[in-house]
C-alpha positions as CSV (number, residue, x, y, z in Angstrom):
1,M,344.3,47.4,113.0
2,Q,345.7,50.8,112.7
3,V,344.5,52.8,109.6
4,R,346.5,55.7,110.3
5,S,346.6,58.2,107.2
6,K,345.0,55.8,104.8
7,L,343.1,57.5,102.0
8,F,339.5,56.8,101.1
9,P,337.6,57.6,97.9
10,Y,334.7,58.9,100.0
11,P,334.5,61.1,103.3
12,V,335.4,59.4,106.5
13,L,335.1,60.7,110.0
14,N,338.5,60.1,111.7
15,H,339.4,60.9,115.3
16,N,342.6,62.3,113.9
17,I,341.3,65.8,112.6
18,I,344.1,65.8,109.9
19,N,342.7,62.8,108.4
20,S,339.0,63.6,108.9
21,S,336.6,64.6,106.1
22,Y,334.1,66.0,108.4
23,F,334.2,69.4,109.8
24,N,334.9,69.8,113.5
25,K,333.3,66.4,114.5
26,I,334.7,63.6,116.8
27,F,334.5,59.9,116.9
28,E,335.9,58.5,120.2
29,L,336.2,55.2,122.0
30,S,334.9,55.9,125.5
31,F,335.5,53.6,128.6
32,E,336.7,53.5,132.2
33,R,340.1,51.6,132.4
34,V,340.4,49.3,135.5
35,D,343.7,47.7,135.9
36,S,343.8,44.4,137.9
37,K,346.0,41.4,138.4
38,N,344.1,39.6,135.8
39,G,344.6,42.3,133.2
40,I,342.7,45.3,132.0
41,L,338.9,45.9,132.2
42,L,337.5,48.3,129.8
43,R,334.2,49.2,131.7
44,N,331.2,50.8,130.1
45,I,333.0,50.9,126.7
46,K,331.0,52.7,123.9
47,F,331.6,55.1,121.2
48,K,330.9,58.8,121.2
49,T,330.4,61.1,118.4
50,D,328.9,64.7,118.1
51,S,327.9,64.0,114.4
52,N,324.2,63.8,114.1
53,Y,324.6,62.3,110.7
54,I,326.7,59.4,112.0
55,L,324.3,58.8,114.9
56,D,321.3,58.8,112.5
57,L,323.1,56.2,110.3
58,F,323.7,54.0,113.5
59,R,320.1,54.4,114.7
60,N,318.7,53.6,111.3
61,G,320.9,50.2,111.2
62,L,322.8,51.5,108.2
63,I,326.2,51.3,110.0
64,G,327.6,49.3,113.0
65,V,330.5,50.1,115.2
66,K,333.0,47.5,116.4
67,C,335.9,47.6,118.8
68,V,338.9,45.6,117.5
69,I,341.5,44.0,119.9
70,E,344.8,42.7,118.3
71,C,348.1,41.3,119.6
72,S,350.5,40.1,116.9
73,Y,352.7,38.2,119.4
74,T,350.0,35.8,120.5
75,V,348.1,36.0,117.2
76,F,345.1,37.3,119.1
77,R,342.3,39.2,117.3
78,R,338.7,39.7,118.5
79,T,336.0,42.2,117.7
80,Y,333.2,43.6,119.9
81,E,330.0,45.3,118.8
82,L,329.7,48.7,120.3
83,S,326.8,51.2,121.1
84,T,326.2,54.6,122.5
85,E,325.0,53.0,125.7
86,D,326.8,52.0,129.1
87,G,326.8,48.5,130.3
88,N,329.2,46.7,128.0
89,N,332.6,45.6,129.4
90,I,335.7,44.0,127.7
91,L,338.3,42.2,129.7
92,L,341.8,42.1,128.3
93,D,342.8,38.9,130.1
94,K,346.7,39.2,130.6
95,N,346.9,35.3,129.6
96,D,345.9,36.3,126.0
97,F,348.5,38.9,125.5
98,D,352.2,39.6,125.6
99,G,353.8,42.9,124.3
100,K,351.9,45.5,122.3
101,V,348.1,45.3,122.2
102,E,346.2,47.5,119.7
103,I,342.6,48.6,120.7
104,S,340.7,50.5,118.0
105,S,337.3,51.2,116.9
106,F,335.5,51.6,113.4
107,A,332.1,52.4,112.1
108,Y,331.3,50.2,109.2
109,A,328.5,50.0,106.5
110,K,325.9,47.2,107.3
111,E,324.4,47.5,103.8
112,N,324.8,49.7,100.5
113,F,323.7,53.2,100.8
114,I,324.3,56.8,99.6
115,L,326.5,58.8,101.8
116,F,325.6,62.6,101.8
117,S,325.8,65.2,104.6
118,D,326.2,68.8,105.2
119,E,328.8,67.9,107.9
120,F,331.4,67.0,105.3
121,S,334.4,69.2,105.0
122,D,334.4,71.9,102.1
123,E,336.1,69.6,99.4
124,Y,333.1,67.1,99.7
125,K,330.2,69.6,100.2
126,G,327.2,69.0,98.1
127,M,328.6,65.6,96.9
128,E,327.0,62.1,97.1
129,F,329.0,58.8,97.5
130,E,328.0,55.1,96.9
131,I,328.9,53.1,99.8
132,D,329.2,49.3,99.7
133,K,328.7,47.0,102.5
134,Y,331.5,46.8,105.1
135,D,333.1,50.0,103.9
136,L,334.6,52.0,106.8
137,I,332.6,55.1,107.8
138,A,334.3,56.4,110.9
139,I,337.8,55.5,112.4
140,N,339.6,55.7,115.7
141,D,342.9,54.2,116.0
142,G,342.5,54.1,119.6
143,F,345.5,53.3,121.9
144,I,348.2,50.7,122.6
145,A,348.3,48.8,125.7
146,K,351.3,46.7,126.9
147,F,351.5,43.4,128.5
148,E,355.0,42.3,129.8
149,H,355.2,39.0,131.4
150,L,356.9,35.7,130.8
151,E,354.6,33.2,128.8
152,T,353.9,30.0,130.7
153,E,353.8,26.9,128.8
154,E,349.9,26.7,129.1
155,N,349.7,30.3,127.5
156,V,352.0,29.4,124.7
157,A,349.9,26.3,124.0
158,K,346.7,28.3,124.0
159,S,348.2,30.8,121.5
160,I,349.4,27.9,119.1
161,F,346.6,25.3,119.3
162,N,342.8,25.3,118.9
163,I,341.3,22.0,120.1
164,T,337.8,21.2,119.2
165,F,335.4,18.3,118.2
166,D,334.2,17.2,114.8
167,N,331.0,15.2,114.8
168,N,332.3,13.5,111.6
169,I,335.0,11.7,113.5
170,E,334.0,8.4,115.0
171,E,334.1,7.9,118.6
172,D,337.0,5.5,118.3
173,G,338.4,7.3,115.3
174,M,341.8,9.1,115.1
175,Y,342.2,12.8,115.7
176,E,342.8,15.2,112.7
177,V,345.2,18.1,112.5
178,K,345.2,21.2,110.1
179,Y,348.3,23.3,110.2
180,E,347.2,25.8,107.5
181,G,344.2,28.0,106.8
182,G,344.0,29.6,110.3
183,K,345.9,31.5,112.9
184,K,346.2,28.5,115.0
185,I,347.1,24.7,114.6
186,N,343.6,23.1,114.5
187,I,343.3,19.7,116.3
188,Y,339.9,17.9,115.8
189,L,338.8,15.2,118.2
190,S,335.7,13.1,118.3
191,R,333.0,14.4,120.7
192,N,333.7,11.8,123.3
193,E,337.5,12.3,123.1
194,Y,337.0,16.0,123.4
195,Q,335.0,15.6,126.7
196,N,337.6,13.3,128.1
197,Y,340.3,15.7,127.1
198,K,338.8,18.6,129.0
199,V,338.5,16.5,132.2
200,V,342.2,15.6,131.9
201,Y,343.4,18.9,131.0
202,N,341.6,20.5,133.9
203,S,342.7,17.8,136.4
204,V,345.7,19.0,138.7
205,G,348.9,17.5,137.7
206,F,347.7,15.8,134.3
207,K,348.1,18.9,132.0
208,E,351.6,17.8,131.1
209,V,350.4,14.4,130.3
210,F,348.1,15.9,127.8
211,F,351.0,18.0,126.3
212,S,353.2,14.9,126.0
213,M,350.4,12.7,124.4
214,L,349.1,15.1,121.8
215,L,350.6,18.6,121.6
216,V,354.4,17.6,121.4
217,P,353.9,15.0,118.5
218,V,351.5,17.6,116.6
219,L,354.1,20.3,117.1
220,T,357.0,18.0,115.9
221,E,355.2,17.3,112.7
222,A,354.6,20.9,112.1
223,F,358.2,21.7,112.6
224,T,359.4,18.8,110.5
225,T,357.3,20.3,107.7
226,I,358.5,23.8,108.1
227,K,362.2,22.6,108.3
228,K,361.8,20.7,105.0
229,L,360.3,23.7,103.3
230,T,363.0,25.8,104.7
231,E,365.7,23.5,103.2
232,L,363.8,23.9,99.9
233,D,364.3,27.6,100.3
234,T,360.5,28.0,100.2
235,F,360.6,31.0,102.6
236,S,362.4,34.2,102.1
237,D,362.6,34.8,106.0
238,I,360.9,34.2,109.3
239,E,358.1,36.6,108.5
240,D,357.4,34.8,105.4
241,I,356.8,31.7,107.5
242,C,354.6,33.6,109.8
243,T,352.4,34.9,107.0
244,Q,351.8,31.3,105.8
245,Y,351.3,29.8,109.3
246,G,350.0,32.5,111.6
247,W,350.6,30.4,114.8
248,F,354.3,30.6,114.1
249,Y,354.3,34.1,115.4
250,S,354.0,32.6,118.9
251,I,356.7,30.1,118.2
252,K,359.1,32.9,117.2
253,Y,358.3,34.9,120.3
254,R,358.6,31.9,122.6
255,Y,362.0,31.0,120.9
256,N,363.3,34.4,121.6
257,Q,362.4,34.1,125.1
258,L,364.1,30.8,125.5
259,K,367.2,31.4,123.6
260,N,367.6,35.2,124.0
261,H,368.0,35.9,120.4
262,E,365.9,36.3,117.3
263,L,364.9,33.1,115.5
264,T,366.6,32.9,112.1
265,K,366.3,30.4,109.0
266,D,369.6,28.9,110.0
267,D,368.2,28.2,113.5
268,I,365.3,26.2,111.8
269,L,367.8,24.3,109.5
270,E,369.8,23.3,112.5
271,W,367.1,22.5,115.0
272,S,365.8,18.9,115.9
273,P,362.0,19.1,115.6
274,I,361.1,16.9,118.3
275,Q,363.5,18.6,120.7
276,I,362.4,22.1,120.0
277,A,358.7,21.1,120.3
278,Q,359.6,19.8,123.7
279,E,361.3,23.1,124.7
280,I,358.6,25.3,123.4
281,L,356.0,23.4,125.5
282,G,358.1,23.4,128.7
283,K,359.8,19.9,128.3
284,P,356.4,18.3,129.7
285,F,357.6,14.5,129.5
286,A,359.6,14.5,132.6
287,T,356.7,16.2,134.6
288,S,354.0,14.0,133.3
289,L,356.0,11.0,134.1
290,C,356.5,12.1,137.7
291,N,352.8,12.9,138.0
292,I,351.8,9.4,136.8
293,L,354.3,7.8,139.1
294,D,352.8,9.7,142.0
295,V,349.4,8.4,141.0
296,V,350.8,4.7,140.7
297,K,352.5,5.0,144.1
298,N,349.3,6.4,145.8
299,N,347.4,3.5,144.3
300,K,349.8,0.9,145.6
301,E,349.8,2.5,149.1
302,G,346.0,2.4,149.0
303,D,346.0,-1.2,148.1
304,S,348.4,-2.1,150.9
305,D,346.1,-0.1,153.3
306,N,343.2,-2.3,152.2
307,E,345.0,-5.5,152.7
């Protein structure tokens, strides 16, 4: 979340001196960057400031400081609480990202209070300001990291689907799906089915079986709905679809990789939902069928050996 030159009706400490309302004070995101094959480790991440006023607000519990990590391509957004002490590490796992990743930090009000300090720049000297809970008090737009790698079908699935359990679903009940109201397609299983799913998903050679059984039909239904709404001219453009269905950002990016051109409304009007769903997920049916046949053959060979 880049704030940049946004104006506020009260003084804000900004790492960019031009946009700061404090005189000659800093607000920095401090860490040791360690690059590895798994991604980027932000070791001993913390915030630093030479503003005694901001430090007092933090020590007295009036403000908190968060690090925000965002990637629009994979619809990833996560926040982490920061302090002034060493010992906190954040791993930017390469499997969670593709393209531009924004890392920023903000101090925010944890409750209502009056903002007043002799550290303010001249135009705010001697003035008091009413601060509401969650107002931004200090800003550091941070930096941008880039991850450039081809998404695997597994990573694409992780960026599109969120699979969890719902205690209200009976053990032999049907799973439920929600396409709206979140950044991912939410699939709800019974607790028992969820435990079984984890076993199958983590078993070598059976991930594609799970894709074919659950993810392909769920994604096909989603694409069918979006195609119908596009035919009704519900969306002005692809960005409009992404705004309503946050997970569609990942579809857009994956489609661009597969077809080597930007996804358009005309593409959606022409596509076959079930075929494009299989393409997005790496055509898992053929692989899953081969894996099942291998198991069947091995079982037959085992039966023959036991005779």
